N, C-alpha and C positions, 0 to 999 in steps of 0.2 A: 488421512492426508493432513497436512498442516493447514490450519485456518489462518490466513494472513490477508486481511482486507487490503484492497487497492484503492479504497476511497481516499479522497483528499483529507488529510488530518486537520480539518478546520478547527477542531477543539484542542489542538496541540498547545499545551501550556508553555512549551519551550519557545513558541513564537515570540514571547516577551524578550527572549535573548537575541533576537534578530536585530539588524540595524534599525534604529529608532524610527526612521521615516518609512512611509509606505513604499512597497516594492516599486511601483511605477514612478515614484518621485526620487528614488535614491540614485545619485550619480554613480555610474558603473565605470570602472577603470577601462580605458581604451585598450585596444589590442596591443599597442606598443608599450604600455605600462603594465599590462597584466602578466604576472609571473607564469612561466611555461609550466613549471611543476612546483606545487606548494608544499609537498612533503619530501623527505629523503627516503626513497625506497630501500629496503634491505638489500645487501649486496647479492644475496642468493635466496632461493625459495626455502632453503633450509635454515635461514636465520631465525634465531629464537626471539619471539615477541615478548615485550614486557608484560607482566601480569597487570590486569585491570584493577585499579583501586576503586572504581566507581560502580562496578557491576558485581554483585554477589551471586554466584552461580551455585547450584546444588545438583549433584549427580543423581540421575534417576534410574540408572542401571539398564533399563531397556525402554523402548518406545513401542507402544501397542501398534498393531497392524492398522487399526482404524482409530485415529486420534485427532485432536485439535489443540492448538495453543490459544488460550484465552487470557486476556489481561484483566487484572483488577486494578483500578486506578481511581481512588477517591479524590485525588488531587495531584500533586507533583510526584508522589511516591507510587511506583509501579511494581506490581507483582505479576509475573507471568506464570500461568498454570498450565500443566500438561493434563489434558482431559482424555481419559480412556472412554471412547464413545460406545464401547460394549457395556460399560457400567461395571466391569469386573473389579476395578479398583478405584478408589477415590482420587480426585484431582491432586496432583503433586506440584509443589513449588519448583520451578526451574531456575528462575533468576529474579533479582530485585535490583532496582536502580531508582534514581531520582532525576526526573526531567519533565515528565508529562506523558499523556496518553499517545498511542499510535507511534511510538518511537522504537519499533522493532520490526524485523522481518525474518521469516523462517524458510528454509528449504522444504521441498516437498516431502522428503523422508524424515524431516524433523531433527536431523542430526547436526544442523548448522543454523545458528541464529546470529543476526547482526543487530546490535542495540546502539542507539544514539544516546550518549550520556556524557556528563562533564569529563573533560580530558585532564591529563596531568599538566599539559603545557598549553592546550588550546581550550576555548570556551566550551565547545561541543565536539567530541571525538566519536569515532565508531569503534565498537568493541565486539569481539568475536566470542560467542558462547558455544561450548561443546557440551550439550546436556548429558551425554552418556558418561562423561568423565567429571563433569562439574567444573571444567576449566574455563576461565574468562581471561582473555588477553586483549591487548590493544591492536585493532586492525588498521585504523587510519588515525594519525595524529597530525593535524595541520599546524600552521603557525599560530602565534598567541591569540590573534583575533579571529581564528577560524571557527565557523559554526557549520558542522556537517548535518544536514537535515534531509528529510524525505527519503530515508534509506530504503533501498529495494534490493532483494536478493534473488538471483535466478533460481528456478525450480531445482536445478541440479546442485545448487550450493556452491558453484564455482566462480561466479561473477557477482559483483555488487555495484550499485549505482547510488549517487547522492547529489544533492544540490549543495553548493558551497557558499556560505555567507561570509563576508568580510566586513570590517569596520566601514569601508567606503561603499559598500553595497554588495549585491549578489555577484558571484564570480563563476556563473555558469554551471554546467552539468558535467559530472565526473564519473568515470567507471574504473573499476579495479579488479584485481585478481585475488580471490580469497586465499590462495595458497601462499602468497608472499606479501600481500598488502600493497603491491605497486599500483599506482593510479595514473590515469591520464585524463586530460580534459577532452570530453567528447564534443561538447558544444559550448562556445563562449556565451556569456550573457549578452544578448543584443543591447545595443545602446537604446534606452527607452525613448525613442522618438515618438512613439505612440503611448500615451498615458494608460492605455488599457492593456499594454503588453504584459505587465507583471513579471514574475520570476520564471526561470526555467526549472522544471522539476520532473523527475521520473514518475511513471505510473505503474508499469508492469513489464515483466520479461516474457518472451515466448517460451514454450516448453523446452526448446533446445538451447536456450540461453544465448542465441545469436542476435535476436532482435529485442530492442527496448522501445517501449512507447513512452513518450513524454509530452508535456504541455509546454509550448513556447509560442512567442509571437511569430507570425508568418510575415517575413519582411517583404514578400511579394504582394501582400494584401494588408498593409498597415491600416489600422482603423477598424479592422474586423474583430480585434481581440485575439487572445491566444487560441491555438488549435492543437490537436493531437498529431504527433509525428511518429512514424515507425522508423527506427534507425538500426541498420545492421552494424553491430559493433565490430564485426570481423572484416567485412569488405567495404564498409563506408556508405552503402546505399541508404538513401533517406527519402521517405515517402510521406506526403501529406495525407493524413487520414480524414481530418475534418474536425468540426466542433465536438466537444465531449469532455467528460470528467471521469467516467468509469469505463474500464476496458477488461474484457476477459478473452484469453487466448485459447486456441485449440490447434491440433496438428493439421487437420484437413481444412480445405477452403469451403466457405469463407472462414478465415482463421480468426477474425476479430469480431467480437460483439461489443458495441459501444453504446453508452447511454449519455445523452446530453440533456441537461436541465436548464430550462429557461427559454421562453419565447415560443413554446409549442403548447398545444392543448387549448382548451377554452378559457383557461385562467391566465393566458398570456405569459408573463414572466415566470409564473409558477408551473408551467407545463413541462413535460419531458418527452423525449423521443428516443426510441431504440432503433439502431440500424446495424447491419453487418457490413464488413469490409473484406473484399477479396484481395489479398495482398499481391498475388501473382498478376492479377488483371488490373489492380488499382481501381476497383469498382465498388461503389457504395450502393446498398439496397436498403431503403428505409422500410421499417417494419410497422411500428405502432407509435401512437402518441397517447399520453396519459395526463391526468391531473392528480395531484399537483406535481409530484416528482418521483423519480426512481433513485433508490439509495444503495443498491448492490445488484450486480449481475454476475452470472456464472454459467458457463457451458457445462453440460453434463459430460463427464469424461468418457462415457461409454455409448451414448445415444445422441442422435441429432436433435437435441432440444436444449433449452436453457432455463434457468431459474432467475427470478428477479424479485426485489423487494419494492413494493409500491406503497408510498404514503398517500393516503386518501384524505387526510384532514389538515395537512400542513403542520401537524404537531410532531415534534421529535419523538422517536420510539413508538409511534403509532403507525406501524407498517405491517402489511400482510404479505404472505409468500405466494408467488405465482410461478407457473411453469407453462412454457409455450414452445412451439417450433416456429421456424421462420414463416410458415404458412398459416399458423394459428390453427384453431382458436386457443386462447389462453384459458387456463383453469386455475382456480385458487386451490392451494394445498392446505388442508387442515383448517383450524380455526384460530391460529395464532394471530393476534392483532397488535402486538407490542414488540415486534421483531426489530432488532438493531442490525443484524447481519444474518446471512444464510449461505450455506455451502453444501456441496454434494459429498457423499462418502466416496472413497477411492474407486469403488466399482460402479458408481452412478445409480445405485439402487435406492439410496435413502437421502433425503434432504434434512439437514439439521439447521436449527435456528438458535441464535442468541437473543434472548428476550428479557424484558424487565421482570425482576422478581419482587420480593417484598423489601421495602425500604431501598437501600443502596445495593442490595444483592441482585445478581443476574442469574439466569438459568439457561442451560443448554437443553434443547428439546428436540425430540423427533418431530419434525414439523407436521408430518402427516397424522400421526396418532396423538400428538400432544404429550407423549410420555416424557417425563423429566429424566434426563441423563445425568446431569451434574448441576451443582449449585456453586456459583462463583462469588465468594465474599467481596464486597465492595466493587462489584462489576460495573457500576455506573451510578449516575444520579437517580434519585427517585423521580417518577413521572411528575412533571410539573403542569400538565394540562390534561384535560379529559375530552 
């Protein structure tokens, strides 16, 4: 499966390219002045896209049955690696670009990748990478002041979503069709009457690519801060899920696993809570609270259980891997204590973890046994606390 984290890219270096004021303080264009469509879609789905000059792609020939995409990003320069989780072949470079970390998203089969990188005409555009052929093209190119961020790709690789920044402020949430690059605005940026509302940004897609979760202010509950919404991009249904920052989808109910950090647990603002959400019944069931926070969540694709990363010291990259069912109890997996992310194999039999290596290197591990699967050069900063 493709490893593509849905965590908020708080370390994104490209944030420096956003409007200079804080999100909540940036004046947002009103509905009457906001453009209805910011790019010019191709006339037909068969239109030829321009080649991307910002993203250098490399053909990999084939994608292993059990794989992950892992980025190496010592700074602004990003290298995306294809990792064969069987260990049969070494990691291979798939794409390189300059903008910052967490600026990519991949489909479940690994054949489609969307990258946010500098555009030919806009400040930040979206680029389409086909790793099997090594082709990189422009997927979305907005006006000259456009900044396309928080890119998310549906598991089937057919739809994409992103937040759009403009010189005057954020311009809401947009969704598009990968086949031809056409886009439409799914949600306008709410006028920030509430200073805690922040920007609107996508988090993750459902397995069938029909539902998108995103974070936005709840205009019926201003003052409460942003909440997670589930929005059906086909029929327009919109459901309030609740507070949270991490979301994992599955096909059966409850479909959503959500983690919210802050305000729970004995450490107050540093606590975290996990809950499930039944989309058909619009019902939430709170599971557990932790200290100090949860940094990743993932349903098992084959069994009724989930994995999560738990930071117990408040120190970045000092997280342990845990598995639980909704009924509990939770059990720790292996002895990894410096995990940055964790995910299941496609059959749900194995949990892999991305952990700190030596210096700036990172390693992919079998979380249960601790066996090293691959080494990622410049996978992240050296550990800064103990």
